[in-house]
N, C-alpha and C positions, 0 to 999 in steps of 0.2 A: 350594123346593129341599129335597131329601130327603137325610138323612145315609146314607152307604153305607160299611159296614165289612165287608170280606170277607177271609177268610184263605187258603183253599186249595180249589182244584178240581183233581182229577187226572182227565183224560179219556183213555180208551183204547178207541176204537170205530172202526168203519168208516163210514163214511158219504161415388275418382278420383286417387290418387297414381301418376304414371307413372315413378317412379324406377327406374333400373337397379340391378342388384345392386352393392353397395358392398364394397370390400375395406378393412375398418376395423381398425386396430390396437387392441389392448386392453391393459389392465393386469390382471395376475393372472387372465387368462382371464375377464374380466367383459365381457359383451356387452350394452351399454345400448341399448335401442331408439331413443333419441334420437340416437345416433351413426349410425344407419342410416336417418335421414331422417324419423323420426316427429315430428309437431308437438305432439301432446299438448294440443290446444285443445278437444277434444271435438266438433269440427265437420269437420275434415279427415280423409279416409279414410287411416288409418295401417296398413292391412292389409299392404301390401307391406313396410314397415319391419319388421313383426313376422316375416314370412316370412324375410327376409334375415338378421335377427339370429339367428333360430332355426337357419338353415342353418349359420352359423359355430359356434354353440354345440354343435350336434349333431356337427359334424365334429371340433372340437378339444377339446371338453369345457369345463366351467366353469359360470359362472352367467349366465343371461339375466336382465337387470334391467329391470323395469317400474317407473320411478321414482315416488316419492311426489308427491302434490299435482298430478298430471297425469291428464287424462282422454283416452283414446285411442279414437276412434271406429273401429270395425272390424267386419267380418263374415267368417264362415268362416275364422277364424284356425286354422291346422293346425300342431300341434307333433307331427310324426310321426317315428318311428324306423324301423329300429333305429339307435341311436347307440352307437358303441364305448365312449366313456366315460360315466360317469354324469353326469346333468345336474341342476342346481338352478335353479329359477325363483324369483327374489325378486320377489314380486308385491305391491309397495307402492303402485302406482297403480291406476287403474281402467280397464277396457275397457268401453265403453258401446256399445250397439247403436243403429243408426239407427232412426228411426221405421218403422213397417210400410210406409208408402207408398214408401220408397226402399230397403227391404230387398232384398239380392241373393238369388239362389237359394241353397238349402241349408237344412239343418235345425238347424245348430248355430252358436253364436257362437264357441265355443272347442272344438276337437276335438283330443284328445290320444290318440295311437295307437301301439301297439307299442313301448313303452318299458319298460326294466327298471331299477328303482332310482331313478326320478325322484322328486325332492322339490320341493314347492311350499310356500312360506311367505309370508305377508303380515304386515302390521303391525296387523291387526285392522281396517284400513280399505280395504286393497286388495282387488280382486276384480272383479266384473262386474255391470253393470246392464242389463237387457233392454228397458227402455222398454215394459214389458208393457201399460200402459194403452192404448196405441195399437192393441193387438191385442184386448184383452178386450172393448172396447166394441162390437166387430163380432160380434154375436151370430148373425147369419144368413148369414155369408159363410164361405168355405172358409178355415179357420185351421189351417195345418200345425203339426205339433208341434215348433216351434222351441225348442230347449233351450240353456241357457247354457254349461254344461260337460258334455262327453261324454268319458268315459274308456273306451277300447276296447283290449282285448288288452294290458293293462299288468300288470306284475309288480312286487311289492315297492315299491308306490307309497305316498308319504306326503304328505298335504296338510293344512295347518294355518293357522289364523288369517286366513281370508279371508271376505269378505262377498259374498253372491250375492243379488241383489234383483230383483224385478219381472220375472220371466221371462215371455215369451209363453206358454210351456207349462212343462214340467218344469225344475227348476233344476239339478240334478246327476244325471247318469245314469251308471251303471257297468255295462259290458257285457263279458263274456268276460275278466274280470280275475281274477287269482289273487294274493292277498296285498295288501291295501290298508288304510291307516289314515287316516281323516278325523277331525281333532280341532279343536275350537274353531272350528267353522264356524257362521256366522250367515247364515241364510236368511230373507228377509222379503218376503212378498207379502200383500196383503189377503185377507180371507176370501172375498170375492166374485170372486176371480181364478180362472177355470175351469181345471181340469186342471193345476194348478201344483204337482205333487208336489215335495217337498223333495229326497229321494233316491229314485231309481228303480233298483233293483238287479236284474240278470237274468244268467243264464248265468255266474255268478261264484261264487267260493269264498274263504273266509278273509278276510272283509271286516269291519272294525270302524269304526263311527261312534260317536264319544264326545264328551262334554262340549260339546254343541252346542245352539244355540237355533234352532228351526225354526217359522216362521209361514208358512202357505200356504193356498191355497184347495182343497187336496186332501190326499192322505196326506202326513204328515210324512216317513215312510219307507214305501216300498212294496217288498216283497221278492217277486220274480216267479220264473218258472219256471227250472229247472235251476240253482238256487242252493243253496249249502250252507255251513254254518259261518259264519253271519252273526250278528254281535253288535252290539247297540246299548245303550249304557250312558251314563247322565248326560245324557239328552236332555230338553230342555224343549220340548214340543210344544203349539202353540196360538196362533192358531186353526188349524184343520185337521181332517182326518178321522182322526187317530190314527196308529198304526203298524200296518200291515197285511201279512199274508202273503196274496198274491194281488192281483187275482183270478187264479185258476188255471183252466185249461180254457177260457179266453176266446178265444184265437187258435190256439195250438199244440195239436196233438192229444194231447200227453202231457207235462203240466207236472209237474215234481217239485221240491219244496223240502223240505230237511231240516236239522236241527241249527241252529235259530234261538234265540237267547238275548237277550231284551229285559229289562234290569234297571235299577233305580234311575232311573226316568224319571217326569216330571211332565207330566200332561195338563191343560191349562187351557182351558175353554170349547170343547172339541172335540166333534165329533159322535160319535166313538168313542174308546175307549182301546186295548185290545188286540183285534185283529180278525183272523179268518181268513175269506176269502171265495172261494168256488168257483162256477163256472158250471155250470148243469145241462147235461148232455150232454158235458161235458169228460172228460178222463181224466188219470191221474197220481196224485200223492199229496202230502200235507203231513204230515210226521211229526217227532217229537222237537222240539217247539216249547215254549218256556218264556217266560212273562211273569211277572216277579216284582218285588217291592218297588216298587210302582206307586202314585203319589200322584195322586188325582183331585180336580179343582176344577171343579164344575159341568159334568160330562161326561154327555152324553145316553145313550150306550151303553157303559158301562165295560168289559163283557166280551161279545163277540159272535162267534159262529161262524155264518156265513150260507152254506149250501150251495145256496141258490136265488138267488144274487146276480144281479140284473137279469134275471131269468127265464132266457132261453136256450132251448135245444132242449127240446121237450116230452117229456122222458124223465128218468128218474132219473140222477143224476150218477154217473160212475165215478171221480171224484176221492176218494181215500181220505184221511180225516183220522184220525190216530191218535197216541197218546202225546203228549198236549197237557196242559200244566200252567199254571194261573193261580193265583198265590199271593201273599200279602202285598199285596192291594189295599186301599186305604183312602182315604176322602174323601167327596165329595158327588156326587150324581147328579141331573141336571136333568130326567131322564125318569121314566117310571113303571116301566121294566123295567131293572133293574140287570144282570141276566145273561140273555142271549138265545142259546140253543143251538138254532139252527134247522137241523136236520140231516135229510137225506133218508133214506128207508128203504133198507136193503140191497136190491140187485137180486135178483129171484127168477126162477125158471124153473118153468113148468107144462107137464107132458106129459099128453096125454089120448089114449090108444090110439095112441101114436106109437112107431115102431120105427126103429132105426138106431143109429149111433154118432156121438159128438161129441168132438173133441179141441181142446185149446188155446183154450177159450172162457172168457170172463168175462161173467157168472158161470158156474160149472161146470154142465154139463147132465148130471145123474146119474140122471135119471128115465126115460131112453129104454129101451125094451124090446128085448131081443135077439130 
């Protein structure tokens, strides 16, 4: 193990329940899923009870309660809006996924959509378990990207004190959301669980992940295209692949990420610390990125920019990386390379006895003869 102490780099370059719907009276607008037919034994399918309880909460407002010391087996639970009043979910119990062999269709265990001002709070024990081991062991079969929590098109969201464990794939995904705070979130999957990102953020802005512990088999936090003003602070990451911007240019033709601030985080036994990764042949940009006040404990690649991530198309990347700062890194490095800035050369144009005009090209063609 080698000691690694690094202060600052500044980069600026281009490169089966058949229950019918129940009409349940409540106290103080509290909608307990047990009152809607849920068993909470971890074996009975309680999906319909959740749907019916949510329908009442969304219509009248108040608190949806998932009681403590209960396990509710469910699949494809949807908490969708819009709801006129603001809703609170008291997530003290646990939603558990069935094994892969009896999984229903769908890509999410819990889907939360089109809500403004939703708050979710647990007691530090409530949350979701994905029974991921029944998926991970299938190495050569079709393994869809089942995720445990998916937040889509939400505004002013607050989630705190929940546990998310053993997802078949990603644990928490955030898509097309504006304004969300995730605090005191515990994510736990083993290092050999494939593609189990802790947080996967895309097409979102003004997102804060704070004071959370993330263990996974992939990125602790992945910040993907069309995301801006993303903050991560007080994160303990490991095992995992670190906190990454990207990969960019992988699927969408024009991936853009800007204004990312990762601060006061600890990486333990991870393959990476702060990372930016772009695909060759992609397009877009990553700019105004800061990683600072980072503690490293046996990290293989503390600082890495990889513009040739998993190869890609055989041409230079059009993803521009600029205004990047790494500062206040200290700790130990398990590899031989503490800082790896693997950037592609800027695209060039060559004209040889060529005549004509060119407009709106990247790169600019300025060498044509008139």
